[in-house]
C-alpha angles and dihedrals in degrees: 000000000000122000121196116174108306096343129075135186132207124194098224101174143355090284107022137083117184118211123209135176129214123214115171105310095338124102114196128192109232109175150319118252115205114213114224093225127039119246120220122194093009102190099154129043127175136169116197097184093269109040141025116231114201128176116230101198095182093059098031092240141126106219118208119206130183122233093275092054100257113140109241103175146348131220116208112221133188114279108294096227091138125065114274113215103185153310128253139166121230124173090350095306124116109228132188129204115218136176110233112184105310097341137078113221135179122221131183114247098185 
């Protein structure tokens, strides 16, 4: 789940993101967004206000989708043999958290 201001998104399947709004104590379903390419082994999911970033562990990619679900780019990453815990953006860089052996480490992707 990703929360940004009064809107949040949940990746509910390999091709679906569900959008909700929050107003006070009320959560309201807004819409389903269908991703143009299926995601397998989706360990990380991030929304930056413009794009969805989703890991595709089977294909060693981070897939980038616009707000309507159309894939706009991919980023090839090293083989995802370790567990991927998530994606986040800090200071304009896309980072990923991985478990390598007994440690969790964060590395910049872009």
